[in-house]
Phi, psi and omega in degrees: 000312179298315179296324178297318178294320178295320178299316179297317180297324180286318185281331186302315179301322180293317180294319180296315181297318178298314180296318181295324180291335181264355185261169174293133179305325179297319179294326179291314180297325181281356179080020180280339181266122174221341176217301182258154179297146176239130179055070185313128181214122182257011183299327180297316179291323178297318179295319181299311186279352172285341179286125183298334184284345184297306183293323177294321177294322176299315181295315179298314180296323178297318178295312180299321182290314182293310181295314181296318180294321178299315179294318179302313182294316180299314180291323179294316178295319180297330179271322186287323184296309177300321181291341179272348183280127180292334183268012179265109183291136178084010184293328179291321178295314179297322178299319179292322179296314180295320182293335179303325182290345178287335187251339184225137177217169182285340182098175187292314184293310178299324179295317178298316180297322177296313180298321179294315181293334177278356179074028183263354182300136178064033174230165179298329185289340177293336180268350187245310187296314183300331178244039187292340181209147177243124181295326178299316178292326175297319178297318178298314181291320178299317179297321177294315179300323180293337179283347176282127183308126181293337178301326178298317181291322177296319179297320179294323177294321178298325178280003176091018181282130178281170181296318179296317180294322178296318179297316185285321188264339186240304187292309185295318177299332179272357185243023181300324178300312182288330177293320176298321177298316180294321177301318180292314180300304184293319182299312180295322178300316178290322182295320183272352185294137173217339187293314179298322177295323179296326183276317192259343184254134174243345179271115182295339178292342181256004182295139174284172184302316184298325179287325176295315180296324177297320179295323181300324183279351177291148187298318181292325177293323178296322179297321179293322183285322183282319182103144186289338185283340183278155184286156181296331178296317177298324180294318178297318179297317180294322177300319179298317179292318181296328182302319180278326181296319182290332176295315180294317182299319184279335185265341187303313180302320179292320180294329179284321184285324190300317182301330181286336183253000187298316183295324176290323181299310181296313183294317182295315181294316183294316180295317178299325180283318182295318184289344180292000000 
């Protein structure tokens, strides 16, 4: 009973947003929509996809997500595996040094100056390199690696297996749950990211989807999309409908992907936590 109520509380906002995006904006404003769509209206979606920047934003976000997640996973594995080895001298000191970055940072202005001096402003790398690795995710992955019996690694070493071969042939195949968790963490982070793009990108052709959708919701952008001849009331109604439509447009890929990774997500997080 309790789980059923929690499920309803979690699902209701998603159902409401979907219903609101498919309903007449007037019905939404008047409070007629609370579960099912009222007066089906697809004008909000038509307006969203009529914007030329949407598809370009989708393509940019896909590139940023795939490239960024790949780099994140490679660096996380490269850091977590040595830190998980019992025979790696100094691993505790390195862990403390890495963990220091979780609590202290240079701040926005020094980070911006560093990115600028590296020549990354207005490039894809400005959205990937500054957040190329997360220490929290490294700790999760390291803890999972530590849960793999060390005797297996010792046996492989006796048979002449190198560290790289051991990582590729033994550790990674046994670590698919935590890798799936990292893919989900990093992937969603890149997909939803907009702040770094807002700070580092000036070329609208390189804007990710989230930044494009943000622009659509700005008042001046709304005025251009609606047209000056239409009444302000119609503009307000369209803004209300677009607000829900852009949420669905930006969230749909993640909602589709998550069910396929859910079983790995639960298993990977729980094992990583228990073994800690």
